[in-house]
C-alpha positions as CSV (number, residue, x, y, z in Angstrom):
1,M,-3.7,-16.6,182.1
2,V,-6.6,-16.5,179.5
3,D,-10.2,-14.9,178.8
4,G,-12.0,-18.3,179.4
5,K,-12.9,-18.6,175.8
6,G,-9.7,-20.8,175.4
7,K,-7.1,-22.2,176.6
8,R,-2.7,-22.0,175.9
9,P,0.1,-23.3,177.5
10,A,1.9,-21.5,180.5
11,T,4.1,-19.1,179.5
12,S,7.6,-19.0,180.9
13,G,7.1,-16.3,182.9
14,E,4.0,-18.0,184.8
15,L,6.1,-21.0,185.1
16,S,9.0,-18.9,186.9
17,E,6.6,-18.0,189.5
18,L,6.6,-21.4,190.8
19,G,9.5,-20.9,192.8
20,P,8.8,-17.9,195.5
21,G,6.9,-19.0,198.3
22,R,8.0,-23.0,198.6
23,P,7.1,-24.3,201.7
24,R,9.7,-23.4,204.6
25,G,9.9,-23.5,208.2
26,P,7.6,-24.8,210.8
27,G,3.8,-25.4,209.8
28,R,1.6,-28.3,210.1
29,I,-1.7,-29.4,208.3
30,I,-4.0,-31.6,209.4
31,C,-5.6,-34.0,206.9
32,F,-9.4,-35.0,207.9
33,G,-11.3,-37.8,206.0
34,G,-11.1,-40.7,203.6
35,A,-8.3,-43.5,203.5
36,A,-8.5,-46.4,201.6
37,V,-7.2,-49.4,199.2
38,D,-7.5,-48.6,195.7
39,R,-7.5,-51.2,193.1
40,K,-7.3,-51.1,189.5
41,Y,-7.9,-53.7,186.7
42,T,-7.6,-52.7,183.3
43,A,-9.0,-55.1,180.8
44,H,-6.9,-56.3,177.8
45,D,-9.6,-56.4,175.4
46,A,-13.0,-54.9,174.9
47,I,-15.1,-55.6,178.2
48,R,-17.5,-58.5,177.9
49,T,-20.1,-58.3,180.6
50,G,-21.4,-62.1,182.2
51,T,-18.0,-63.5,181.6
52,S,-14.4,-63.5,182.8
53,N,-12.2,-60.8,181.2
54,P,-8.4,-61.2,181.3
55,A,-7.1,-58.0,182.7
56,S,-3.8,-56.4,184.5
57,G,-4.1,-55.4,188.1
58,S,-2.8,-52.9,190.7
59,S,-3.3,-52.0,194.2
60,D,-2.2,-48.9,195.9
61,F,-3.3,-46.7,199.0
62,G,-5.9,-44.0,198.3
63,G,-8.7,-42.1,199.7
64,V,-8.5,-38.0,199.3
65,A,-7.4,-37.0,202.8
66,Q,-4.6,-40.0,202.4
67,N,-3.6,-38.7,199.0
68,V,-3.4,-34.8,200.0
69,A,-1.2,-35.9,203.5
70,A,1.3,-38.2,201.2
71,N,1.7,-35.4,198.7
72,L,2.2,-33.0,201.5
73,A,4.4,-35.2,203.3
74,R,6.6,-35.7,200.3
75,L,6.8,-31.8,199.8
76,G,8.3,-31.5,203.4
77,V,5.1,-30.3,205.1
78,G,4.8,-31.4,208.8
79,T,1.3,-33.5,208.3
80,S,-1.1,-35.6,210.1
81,L,-3.7,-37.8,209.0
82,V,-7.0,-38.1,210.9
83,S,-8.8,-40.9,209.9
84,V,-10.7,-44.3,210.3
85,V,-9.8,-47.9,209.1
86,G,-10.4,-51.4,209.5
87,D,-8.7,-53.2,212.3
88,D,-7.6,-55.7,209.5
89,S,-4.3,-56.3,207.2
90,H,-5.3,-53.4,205.0
91,G,-5.5,-50.9,207.4
92,R,-2.5,-52.2,209.4
93,S,-0.5,-51.6,206.2
94,L,-2.1,-48.5,205.4
95,I,-0.4,-47.2,208.8
96,R,2.6,-48.6,208.5
97,H,2.7,-46.6,204.9
98,L,1.8,-43.3,206.4
99,G,4.5,-43.7,209.1
100,D,7.0,-44.5,206.3
101,L,6.3,-41.4,204.5
102,G,6.9,-39.3,207.9
103,I,3.1,-38.7,208.4
104,D,1.8,-38.4,212.0
105,A,-0.9,-41.2,211.8
106,E,-2.0,-41.4,215.6
107,G,-5.3,-39.9,214.7
108,V,-5.9,-42.9,212.4
109,R,-8.4,-44.9,214.5
110,L,-8.6,-48.7,213.9
111,V,-12.2,-50.0,214.4
112,P,-12.7,-53.4,215.4
113,E,-14.8,-55.8,212.8
114,C,-15.2,-52.9,210.4
115,R,-13.5,-53.4,206.7
116,T,-11.0,-50.6,205.8
117,A,-12.5,-48.7,203.0
118,E,-11.7,-49.7,199.3
119,Y,-12.4,-48.5,195.9
120,V,-12.0,-51.0,192.8
121,A,-11.8,-49.5,189.0
122,L,-12.3,-51.7,186.4
123,L,-10.9,-50.2,183.2
124,H,-11.1,-50.2,179.5
125,P,-8.0,-50.9,177.4
126,D,-7.8,-47.3,176.8
127,R,-7.8,-46.7,180.9
128,S,-11.2,-44.9,180.8
129,L,-13.5,-45.9,183.5
130,A,-15.9,-48.8,182.9
131,V,-17.2,-49.0,186.4
132,G,-16.3,-48.2,190.0
133,M,-17.5,-49.6,192.9
134,A,-16.7,-47.8,196.7
135,D,-17.2,-49.5,199.9
136,M,-16.5,-46.5,202.2
137,A,-19.3,-47.1,204.8
138,I,-16.9,-46.9,207.7
139,F,-16.3,-43.3,207.1
140,D,-19.8,-42.8,208.7
141,L,-18.1,-43.4,211.8
142,L,-15.7,-40.6,211.5
143,V,-16.6,-38.0,214.4
144,L,-15.2,-34.4,215.4
145,D,-13.7,-36.0,218.7
146,D,-11.2,-37.9,216.2
147,L,-10.1,-34.1,214.8
148,S,-10.1,-32.8,218.6
149,R,-8.0,-35.4,220.0
150,A,-5.3,-34.8,217.2
151,L,-5.9,-30.7,217.8
152,S,-5.6,-31.3,221.5
153,R,-2.2,-33.6,220.9
154,L,-0.6,-31.5,218.4
155,G,-1.8,-28.1,219.2
156,P,-2.8,-25.4,216.8
157,A,-2.6,-26.6,213.1
158,D,-2.3,-23.7,210.3
159,W,-4.6,-25.6,208.0
160,I,-7.0,-28.5,208.3
161,F,-8.1,-30.2,205.2
162,A,-11.2,-32.0,204.9
163,D,-12.8,-34.0,202.3
164,G,-16.2,-34.8,201.6
165,N,-16.2,-38.5,203.1
166,L,-16.8,-37.0,206.3
167,P,-20.6,-36.8,207.3
168,A,-22.8,-34.1,206.8
169,K,-22.8,-32.9,210.4
170,V,-19.1,-33.2,210.8
171,L,-18.7,-31.0,207.9
172,A,-21.0,-28.7,208.8
173,T,-19.5,-28.1,212.5
174,L,-16.0,-28.1,210.9
175,I,-17.4,-25.1,208.8
176,E,-18.7,-23.4,211.7
177,G,-15.3,-23.0,212.9
178,T,-15.4,-23.2,216.6
179,I,-13.4,-26.7,217.0
180,R,-10.4,-25.8,214.9
181,G,-9.5,-22.6,216.2
182,S,-7.2,-20.2,214.2
183,A,-6.6,-22.9,211.9
184,K,-7.8,-22.3,208.3
185,L,-10.0,-24.7,206.5
186,A,-9.8,-26.1,203.1
187,I,-12.1,-28.4,201.7
188,D,-12.5,-30.8,198.8
189,P,-16.3,-32.3,198.5
190,V,-15.0,-35.5,196.4
191,S,-17.9,-36.2,194.3
192,A,-20.9,-34.4,193.3
193,P,-23.1,-36.6,195.3
194,K,-21.3,-35.9,198.2
195,A,-20.9,-32.4,197.6
196,E,-24.3,-32.2,198.7
197,R,-23.4,-32.7,202.2
198,L,-21.6,-29.2,202.1
199,P,-24.3,-26.6,203.7
200,P,-25.9,-23.7,201.8
201,N,-23.8,-21.3,204.0
202,L,-19.9,-21.8,203.0
203,S,-18.9,-19.1,205.2
204,G,-15.7,-20.4,207.3
205,I,-14.3,-22.0,204.2
206,D,-10.9,-20.4,203.4
207,L,-10.2,-22.4,200.3
208,L,-12.7,-24.8,198.3
209,F,-11.4,-27.0,196.1
210,L,-13.9,-28.7,193.4
211,N,-14.5,-29.8,190.2
212,F,-17.6,-28.5,187.6
213,D,-20.3,-30.9,188.4
214,E,-19.4,-30.8,192.3
215,A,-19.8,-27.0,192.1
216,A,-23.3,-27.1,190.4
217,A,-24.1,-29.8,193.4
218,V,-22.9,-27.5,196.2
219,L,-25.1,-24.8,194.5
220,R,-28.2,-27.1,193.6
221,V,-28.4,-25.9,190.0
222,P,-28.1,-27.8,186.9
223,V,-24.8,-27.8,185.0
224,A,-26.4,-26.7,181.8
225,G,-26.0,-22.8,181.7
226,L,-23.8,-22.9,184.3
227,S,-20.5,-21.2,183.4
228,P,-17.0,-21.6,185.1
229,E,-16.8,-18.0,186.1
230,S,-20.7,-17.7,187.4
231,A,-20.0,-21.2,189.5
232,V,-17.1,-19.4,191.3
233,R,-18.9,-16.0,192.0
234,Q,-21.9,-17.6,193.2
235,L,-19.7,-19.8,195.4
236,R,-18.1,-16.8,196.8
237,I,-21.8,-15.4,197.2
238,R,-22.2,-18.4,199.3
239,G,-19.4,-17.4,201.6
240,A,-16.7,-19.6,200.4
241,G,-13.2,-17.4,200.8
242,E,-11.5,-18.6,197.9
243,I,-12.4,-21.1,195.1
244,A,-10.0,-23.2,192.9
245,L,-12.5,-24.7,190.4
246,F,-10.9,-27.7,188.1
247,L,-12.0,-28.1,184.6
248,G,-9.8,-30.8,183.6
249,A,-7.6,-30.7,180.7
250,R,-8.8,-27.4,180.2
251,G,-6.8,-26.4,183.8
252,L,-8.7,-24.6,186.1
253,V,-10.3,-21.4,187.5
254,V,-9.4,-19.3,190.5
255,C,-11.3,-16.9,192.6
256,D,-9.4,-15.2,195.4
257,A,-10.9,-13.5,198.4
258,S,-11.0,-10.1,196.0
259,D,-13.5,-11.6,193.7
260,D,-10.5,-11.3,190.9
261,V,-11.3,-14.6,188.6
262,S,-8.2,-15.9,186.7
263,Y,-8.2,-18.9,184.3
264,L,-5.2,-21.0,184.2
265,A,-3.9,-23.1,181.7
266,S,-3.1,-27.1,182.6
267,V,0.5,-28.2,182.4
268,P,1.0,-30.3,179.1
269,A,1.7,-34.3,180.1
270,N,1.9,-37.5,178.6
271,V,-1.4,-39.0,180.6
272,V,-0.7,-42.8,182.0
273,D,-3.1,-42.4,184.9
274,V,-5.2,-39.5,185.9
275,T,-5.7,-41.4,189.3
276,G,-4.8,-38.7,192.2
277,A,-4.2,-35.9,190.0
278,G,-6.5,-33.4,191.9
279,D,-5.2,-34.5,195.3
280,A,-1.6,-33.6,194.1
281,A,-2.8,-30.6,192.6
282,I,-4.6,-29.5,196.4
283,A,-1.4,-30.9,198.4
284,A,1.0,-28.6,196.2
285,T,-1.3,-25.8,196.2
286,L,-2.0,-25.9,200.2
287,A,2.2,-26.2,200.6
288,W,2.6,-23.3,198.7
289,R,0.2,-21.1,200.4
290,L,1.7,-22.5,203.7
291,G,5.0,-21.1,202.6
292,G,3.4,-17.5,201.5
293,A,2.6,-17.8,198.0
294,T,-0.1,-15.9,196.5
295,S,-3.3,-18.2,195.7
296,I,-2.3,-17.7,191.5
297,A,1.2,-18.9,192.1
298,A,0.2,-21.6,194.8
299,A,-2.5,-22.7,192.1
300,R,0.1,-23.0,189.3
301,T,2.3,-25.3,191.2
302,G,-0.7,-27.4,191.8
303,T,-1.1,-27.5,188.2
304,L,2.3,-28.9,187.7
305,A,2.0,-31.4,190.5
306,A,-1.0,-32.3,188.8
307,A,0.7,-32.9,185.3
308,L,4.0,-34.9,187.1
309,T,1.2,-37.4,188.8
310,I,-0.8,-38.2,185.6
311,E,2.4,-39.3,184.2
312,Q,2.7,-42.1,186.6
313,E,1.1,-45.1,187.5
314,G,-0.7,-45.1,190.7
315,S,-2.6,-42.4,193.0
316,A,0.6,-40.4,193.9
317,H,3.9,-39.7,192.6
318,P,6.5,-41.1,194.5
319,G,9.2,-38.8,193.8
320,L,7.4,-35.8,194.3
321,S,9.4,-33.5,196.1
322,Q,10.2,-29.4,195.9
323,E,13.0,-29.9,194.0
324,L,11.3,-31.6,191.7
325,L,8.8,-29.3,191.1
326,A,11.3,-26.3,190.8
327,A,13.2,-28.4,188.2
328,T,10.4,-29.3,186.3
329,A,9.3,-25.7,186.2
330,D,12.5,-24.7,185.0
331,R,12.8,-27.2,182.3
332,L,9.5,-26.3,180.8
333,S,10.3,-22.1,181.2
334,R,13.5,-22.9,179.3
335,T,11.2,-25.3,176.4
336,V,8.8,-22.0,176.1
337,E,11.6,-19.7,176.0
338,A,13.4,-21.8,173.4
339,E,9.7,-22.0,171.0
340,V,9.5,-18.3,171.4
341,A,12.9,-17.5,170.0
342,R,12.1,-19.9,167.1
343,G,9.1,-18.5,166.3
344,T,7.2,-21.7,166.9
345,R,4.9,-20.5,169.8
C-alpha cells in the first residue's frame, strides 16, 4: 500500500495474501452484457493513410462480459453468460467457445438478421492503438427479460456482473435491485461515453469497477482537478458500495464500504498485449470475493491476473487458473524476499 504520491512494487507480505479466500464450494456468477469478435491488425511499419499497409492480423472472442465470464470459468467459478449474438457463423462459434469453457450459454440469444458485435483495432508497430472501430448495435436488443429467464432457470446467483454495453434503462432497473433478488451487483461501465449511462444514484451497486476517465464521466465532472481519492469518495457519496479504480500501470485504488481508501501497486509484467487486462482483474477479484476474501486481498489477486494476461497475446490468458495465480504469487514473493535479503530492494 502506498500513500498515493508514488508507486512501488507489491511486498512479499502483500503477495502472500493472495492465497486465502480462493473460490471454493458452490456459487454462481451471472455475467450480463457484451459478447463480440475482436480483430486486431498490427502494422509492420509506420501507418500511411489512404493506402494499403502491410500488417499481421489476429482474431479472438471478446466483449467485456464474455471476457469476464471466460476468466471466471477458468478460475473454477460456476458461470453463466447472458448476451445477444447474431444468428451467423461468428455467433454460433462464440456459443461453442463458451460451452468448451464450461460456461452456461443458454442465456445467449441468437438474433436473426443481425450481425454479431465486432471490434476492430488497427495498431501501430509498437502495438499502441491507431484507431478502433466498434460495431455494437446489437447490444441495444439486450433486455431485462434476458436476465430474468436466466435467473428463473438457474435460481439465485451470488453475484451479477453487468457491463456498460447494456442500455441505460436496463442498467438503471438492474441497479434498483428488484429483479436480481439477493444477488450482489458488480458493474464495469466499459468506456467513458458508456459510463454516462449509469444513473446519478449508484445505490444498489455493490462493487463498481472503472478507470479514471470513466469515473469522471459517471460523476459528470472534468478529469482535470479530480484525484483518484476524491473520485472514489465522490462515488461512495453517490451510493456505490465499494469501488475499484484502475490506474493502468500505476495500479489501482480500492475504497471499501467503510470508506477506507487503499492504493495498490501493479504487478510488474512484460507487456505483450494489454487487451483484456481489466477484465481479468475483474474476474479474479469477483472470484476471490465469492470465496470470502477481503476487498484488498481480492483486488491484489486481480492485479496479478491482469499482469499474467498482458504477458499473453489475446484478450484472455488461456491457462489462467487458481493454481497459476497461487504459484505466481509464491514465486514473486520469494523473489521479493531474495531482493530484500540482498539489499537490492
